[in-house]
C-alpha positions as CSV (number, residue, x, y, z in Angstrom):
1,X,25.9,125.7,123.6
2,X,27.9,126.9,120.4
3,X,31.2,124.8,121.5
4,X,29.1,121.5,122.2
5,X,27.3,121.8,119.1
6,X,30.5,122.7,117.2
7,X,32.2,119.5,118.6
8,X,28.8,117.5,117.9
9,X,29.0,118.4,114.4
10,X,32.8,117.7,114.2
11,X,32.6,114.4,115.9
12,X,29.7,113.4,113.5
13,X,31.7,114.1,110.5
14,X,34.4,111.7,112.0
15,X,32.0,109.2,112.0
16,X,31.3,109.8,108.3
17,X,34.4,109.5,107.3
18,X,35.1,106.6,109.0
19,X,32.4,104.8,107.4
20,X,33.8,105.4,104.2
21,X,37.3,103.6,104.2
22,X,37.7,103.0,100.7
23,X,37.0,107.1,100.0
24,X,39.1,107.9,102.9
25,X,42.2,105.7,101.8
26,X,41.7,106.9,98.1
27,X,42.8,110.5,99.6
28,X,45.9,108.7,100.7
29,X,46.7,105.8,97.8
30,X,46.0,107.7,95.0
31,X,48.3,110.9,95.2
32,X,50.9,108.1,96.8
33,X,50.7,106.4,93.7
34,X,50.9,109.4,91.3
35,X,54.3,110.6,93.2
36,X,56.1,107.0,93.1
37,X,55.1,105.9,89.6
38,X,56.2,110.0,88.2
39,X,59.0,110.4,90.3
40,X,60.5,107.7,89.4
41,X,59.5,107.3,85.6
42,X,61.3,110.7,84.8
43,X,63.8,111.1,87.2
44,X,66.2,110.3,84.3
45,X,64.4,113.1,82.1
46,X,64.3,115.8,84.6
47,X,68.1,114.9,85.2
48,X,68.9,115.7,81.7
49,X,66.8,118.4,81.8
50,X,68.7,120.1,85.0
51,X,71.8,119.8,83.0
52,X,73.6,116.2,84.4
53,X,76.4,115.3,82.5
54,X,76.3,112.3,80.2
55,X,78.6,109.8,81.6
56,X,81.6,109.1,79.4
57,X,84.3,106.5,80.0
58,X,87.4,107.0,78.8
59,X,90.0,103.9,78.2
60,X,93.3,105.8,77.7
61,X,96.1,103.0,75.5
62,X,98.2,105.7,75.1
63,X,98.5,107.5,78.3
64,X,100.8,110.5,77.0
65,X,100.3,114.3,77.0
66,X,97.9,114.6,74.0
67,X,95.4,111.8,75.1
68,X,95.2,113.4,78.2
69,X,94.9,117.1,76.7
70,X,91.8,114.8,74.7
71,X,90.2,113.8,77.9
72,X,90.9,117.3,79.5
73,X,88.9,118.8,76.5
74,X,85.7,116.6,77.0
75,X,85.9,116.7,80.8
76,X,86.0,120.5,80.3
77,X,82.7,120.3,78.5
78,X,79.5,120.8,81.5
79,X,77.6,118.2,79.2
80,X,79.8,115.7,79.8
81,X,80.5,113.4,83.0
82,X,83.7,112.0,82.5
83,X,86.0,109.4,84.2
84,X,88.8,107.3,83.7
85,X,88.4,103.2,83.5
86,X,90.9,102.0,85.6
87,X,91.7,98.6,83.4
88,X,92.0,98.3,79.6
89,X,89.1,96.0,78.7
90,X,88.1,94.5,75.5
91,X,85.1,94.8,73.8
92,X,83.2,92.2,75.7
93,X,84.3,93.9,78.6
94,X,83.5,97.2,77.9
95,X,80.2,96.2,76.7
96,X,79.2,94.9,80.0
97,X,80.5,97.7,81.8
98,X,78.1,99.8,79.6
99,X,75.6,97.8,80.7
100,X,76.4,97.7,84.5
101,X,76.9,101.4,84.8
102,X,75.6,105.1,84.1
103,X,77.9,105.4,81.2
104,X,76.4,106.1,77.8
105,X,79.8,105.9,75.9
106,X,82.7,104.3,75.9
107,X,85.9,106.0,74.2
108,X,88.8,103.8,73.4
109,X,92.4,105.7,72.7
110,X,94.4,104.3,70.5
111,X,97.8,103.0,71.6
112,X,99.7,105.6,68.7
113,X,97.2,108.4,69.5
114,X,100.7,110.3,70.9
115,X,102.4,109.8,67.0
116,X,99.0,110.4,64.8
117,X,97.3,112.8,66.5
118,X,98.8,115.7,64.0
119,X,99.3,114.0,61.1
120,X,97.3,115.4,57.6
121,X,97.5,111.9,56.0
122,X,98.0,108.7,57.4
123,X,97.6,105.4,55.6
124,X,97.0,103.3,59.0
125,X,93.4,102.6,58.2
126,X,92.5,102.1,62.3
127,X,90.7,104.8,64.0
128,X,92.4,107.2,66.4
129,X,89.3,107.0,68.8
130,X,86.8,104.4,68.9
131,X,83.0,105.1,70.5
132,X,81.3,102.2,72.0
133,X,77.3,103.5,72.9
134,X,75.0,102.1,75.5
135,X,72.2,99.8,74.3
136,X,69.8,102.7,76.0
137,X,71.7,105.5,74.2
138,X,69.5,107.7,72.1
139,X,70.7,108.6,68.1
140,X,70.4,112.2,69.0
141,X,72.4,111.9,72.4
142,X,75.0,109.6,70.4
143,X,74.9,112.3,67.5
144,X,76.1,115.0,69.8
145,X,78.6,113.1,71.5
146,X,80.2,112.2,68.1
147,X,80.2,115.8,67.3
148,X,81.6,117.0,70.2
149,X,84.4,114.6,70.5
150,X,85.3,115.4,66.6
151,X,85.5,118.6,67.7
152,X,87.6,117.8,70.3
153,X,90.1,116.2,68.2
154,X,90.4,118.6,65.4
155,X,90.8,121.7,67.7
156,X,93.8,119.6,69.2
157,X,95.3,118.4,65.8
158,X,95.2,122.3,65.0
159,X,96.9,123.6,67.9
160,X,99.5,121.0,67.0
161,X,99.7,122.0,63.6
162,X,99.9,125.5,64.2
163,X,102.6,124.7,66.9
164,X,104.7,122.9,64.6
165,X,104.9,125.9,62.0
166,X,106.0,128.1,64.6
167,X,102.8,130.0,65.7
168,X,102.0,129.7,69.4
169,X,98.6,129.6,70.3
170,X,98.3,132.2,73.0
171,X,96.7,130.3,76.5
172,X,93.2,131.0,77.0
173,X,92.2,132.2,73.2
174,X,90.5,128.8,72.1
175,X,88.3,129.1,75.6
176,X,87.8,132.8,74.3
177,X,87.0,131.7,71.3
178,X,84.0,129.3,72.7
179,X,82.5,132.2,74.5
180,X,81.9,134.4,71.6
181,X,78.6,132.0,71.3
182,X,76.0,132.6,74.4
183,X,73.2,130.4,75.1
184,X,69.9,132.0,76.9
185,X,67.1,129.8,77.6
186,X,63.7,130.8,76.5
187,X,61.8,128.5,78.8
188,X,63.2,128.5,82.4
189,X,62.1,127.7,86.0
190,X,62.4,131.1,88.0
191,X,65.7,131.5,89.8
192,X,67.4,129.6,86.9
193,X,67.3,126.2,89.3
194,X,65.3,123.3,87.2
195,X,63.9,120.7,90.2
196,X,64.4,117.2,90.0
197,X,61.7,114.4,89.3
198,X,60.8,114.2,93.1
199,X,60.9,117.7,93.6
200,X,58.7,118.5,91.4
201,X,56.1,115.5,91.5
202,X,56.0,115.6,95.2
203,X,54.8,118.8,95.8
204,X,52.8,118.7,92.6
205,X,50.4,115.6,93.3
206,X,50.4,116.9,97.1
207,X,48.8,119.6,96.1
208,X,46.5,117.5,93.9
209,X,45.8,115.5,96.8
210,X,44.9,118.3,98.8
211,X,41.8,119.7,96.8
212,X,41.2,116.0,95.9
213,X,39.0,116.2,98.8
214,X,36.2,118.5,97.4
215,X,34.9,115.3,95.8
216,X,34.2,113.6,99.2
217,X,33.2,116.6,101.0
218,X,30.7,118.0,98.1
219,X,28.8,114.2,98.4
220,X,28.7,114.4,102.1
221,X,27.3,117.6,102.2
222,X,24.9,117.4,99.6
223,X,23.9,114.0,100.9
224,X,23.1,116.1,104.7
225,X,20.8,118.2,102.2
226,X,19.2,115.6,100.4
227,X,18.2,113.7,103.5
228,X,17.3,116.7,105.4
229,X,19.8,116.8,108.3
230,X,20.7,120.5,107.4
231,X,17.0,121.5,107.9
232,X,16.8,119.6,111.1
233,X,20.4,121.3,112.3
234,X,18.6,124.5,111.7
235,X,15.7,124.1,114.1
236,X,18.5,123.6,116.8
237,X,19.5,127.1,116.3
238,X,23.1,126.0,115.2
239,X,24.4,129.0,112.6
240,X,26.1,128.6,109.4
241,X,29.0,128.8,110.4
242,X,29.1,126.2,113.3
243,X,28.0,123.6,110.2
244,X,30.9,124.9,107.7
245,X,33.3,125.0,110.8
246,X,31.9,121.6,111.8
247,X,32.6,119.7,108.4
248,X,35.4,121.2,107.3
249,X,37.6,121.0,110.3
250,X,38.1,116.9,110.1
251,X,38.7,117.6,106.3
252,X,41.4,120.2,107.6
253,X,43.2,117.5,109.6
254,X,43.1,115.1,106.4
255,X,44.8,117.7,104.7
256,X,47.7,118.0,107.1
257,X,48.1,114.4,107.4
258,X,48.1,114.1,103.4
259,X,51.1,116.6,103.6
260,X,52.6,114.5,106.0
261,X,52.5,111.1,104.3
262,X,53.2,112.3,100.8
263,X,56.5,114.4,102.3
264,X,57.7,111.1,103.9
265,X,57.3,109.3,100.8
266,X,59.2,111.3,99.0
267,X,61.9,111.3,101.9
268,X,61.8,107.8,103.0
269,X,60.1,105.5,99.9
270,X,60.8,107.0,97.0
271,X,65.1,106.3,97.7
272,X,63.6,103.0,98.7
273,X,62.5,102.3,95.4
274,X,65.6,103.1,93.6
275,X,65.0,107.3,93.1
276,X,66.4,110.4,94.7
277,X,65.5,111.4,98.1
278,X,63.5,114.6,98.8
279,X,65.5,117.0,100.8
280,X,63.5,119.5,103.0
281,X,65.4,122.3,102.5
282,X,63.6,125.8,103.6
283,X,62.1,127.0,106.9
284,X,59.4,124.7,108.9
285,X,57.6,127.5,109.9
286,X,57.1,128.4,106.1
287,X,56.4,125.1,105.2
288,X,54.0,124.7,107.9
289,X,52.1,127.9,106.6
290,X,52.1,126.9,103.0
291,X,50.2,123.5,104.2
292,X,48.0,125.4,106.3
293,X,47.1,128.2,103.4
294,X,46.8,125.6,100.9
295,X,44.1,123.7,103.0
296,X,42.2,126.7,103.4
297,X,42.0,127.0,99.7
298,X,41.2,123.8,99.3
299,X,38.6,123.5,101.8
300,X,37.2,126.9,100.4
301,X,37.0,125.6,97.0
302,X,35.3,122.3,98.3
303,X,32.6,124.1,100.4
304,X,31.9,126.4,97.0
305,X,31.5,123.7,94.7
306,X,29.1,121.6,97.8
307,X,27.0,124.7,98.2
308,X,26.2,125.3,94.5
309,X,26.0,121.7,93.3
310,X,22.4,120.2,93.4
311,X,23.1,116.6,92.7
312,X,26.3,114.0,94.3
313,X,26.8,113.6,90.0
314,X,27.3,117.1,89.7
315,X,29.7,117.6,92.5
316,X,31.8,114.8,91.5
317,X,31.9,115.7,87.9
318,X,32.6,119.6,89.1
319,X,34.9,118.8,91.5
320,X,36.9,116.0,89.6
321,X,37.0,118.1,86.2
322,X,38.0,121.2,88.2
323,X,40.8,119.8,89.6
324,X,42.0,118.2,86.7
325,X,42.0,121.7,84.7
326,X,43.5,123.3,87.3
327,X,46.1,120.8,87.7
328,X,46.9,120.9,84.0
329,X,47.3,124.3,83.7
330,X,48.9,124.6,86.9
331,X,52.3,122.9,86.8
332,X,51.0,119.4,88.3
333,X,50.7,117.0,85.5
334,X,52.9,119.2,83.0
335,X,56.1,121.2,85.1
336,X,55.8,124.9,84.4
337,X,59.6,125.4,83.2
338,X,58.9,123.1,80.4
339,X,55.6,125.6,79.2
340,X,55.9,128.3,76.7
341,X,55.9,131.5,78.6
342,X,52.5,132.2,77.4
343,X,51.4,129.2,78.9
344,X,53.4,129.9,82.2
345,X,51.3,133.2,82.9
346,X,48.0,131.0,82.2
347,X,49.4,128.7,84.8
348,X,49.7,131.4,87.5
349,X,45.9,131.6,87.3
350,X,45.3,128.5,89.1
351,X,45.8,128.0,92.9
352,X,47.5,124.6,92.6
353,X,50.8,126.7,91.0
354,X,50.9,128.7,93.6
355,X,51.4,125.7,95.9
356,X,53.6,124.0,93.9
357,X,55.9,127.4,93.5
358,X,55.5,128.0,97.3
359,X,57.0,124.1,97.6
360,X,59.9,124.6,95.4
361,X,60.8,128.1,96.5
362,X,61.2,126.1,99.6
363,X,62.9,123.0,98.5
364,X,65.2,124.5,95.7
365,X,66.4,127.6,97.6
366,X,65.9,127.1,101.0
367,X,63.2,129.8,101.4
368,X,61.4,131.5,104.0
369,X,58.0,133.1,105.1
370,X,59.2,136.2,103.3
371,X,60.2,134.2,99.9
372,X,56.8,132.5,99.5
373,X,55.0,135.4,101.0
374,X,52.9,135.9,97.7
375,X,52.0,132.4,97.4
376,X,50.9,132.4,100.8
377,X,48.8,135.4,100.4
378,X,47.3,134.5,97.2
379,X,46.2,130.8,98.4
380,X,44.6,132.7,101.7
381,X,42.8,135.3,99.2
382,X,41.5,132.7,97.4
383,X,40.4,130.2,100.2
384,X,38.9,132.9,102.0
385,X,36.9,134.1,99.3
386,X,35.6,131.2,98.4
387,X,34.3,130.3,101.8
388,X,32.8,134.1,102.3
389,X,30.9,133.2,98.5
390,X,29.7,129.6,99.6
391,X,28.5,131.5,102.8
392,X,26.5,133.9,100.6
393,X,25.0,131.3,98.1
394,X,24.4,129.3,101.0
395,X,21.6,131.7,102.5
396,X,18.8,131.0,99.4
397,X,18.8,127.2,100.8
398,X,18.4,128.2,104.1
399,X,15.1,129.2,103.0
400,X,13.8,126.2,101.7
């Protein structure tokens, strides 16, 4: 009897979902749009944050030991991605090369660089190095690069002058002096690796999509209560557990389909539109466990709202605003690694944050179940607690 009632409840809920095609499509289309837009729009910003070198094209007209030394000094700086030009272009060609590449700057080393680098004073008005900046290069980036280039030229000049007066610069002395300045980061992601745009946005909006089912679920639950369907079901000795499970099971299936679709979009669709492909690193079993516990947390949250809200409007408002708040503080809309430390601690209170952290542990650090065990435990505990609380609060309603 209970098995047939459970199956009937499951089938009934599937039929209700099938009638609301627009609402069902929204559960998939909305987060998919967010993933595509945010992954593509923020790709360069995330790469800059993660330390991708500024592209620099070097035209070496001198092609001598000193110009090659300057190239080596720039290439040793991790902030720059330096490469030589295979040709010696004119000004028009140089601008064209910058427009059609990822380079932010092109530097043109003068043909007489070798003879002029160690001069203290020169009547030659021509610069040793010319810099051409790409049209989309910010003024801040330009100032940083020019300062670094000037520093490299001046250190090279000083080394040559000291050698000329008979002082030999010990090998490695310049590198040692640069190491006297230590850099640390006040706000950094756990484990030290910053995610790319696709690694951040696919898990973030995937988690948001799972919790978004609270709106259609709670509305369906309340409509049944308002038309007396739940009261009629109780006359057939169908308990609250059977009712809950019959309504939650279809949404659990939807959650798993959402996970599969969003991950597939990151792997296949984002690169088709010009972004980086999502690499599904980590344990497959851990990924499945994270998907299940996330769904448990999201459905517990949805059921709790459905039981406590009195009208569909109240449920929609509570679920919608609640999801936005959890997303804002949980690292969905704003990545946690750019938040101040105090804000990161607040973010750890959001179940969405636990889900995002779990995905990042898998994708960035090839994690397994042991590595994401804290996130799995917190998500499962949150979901079970919400389900239990919803059952307790549902008891008074059974008497009405």
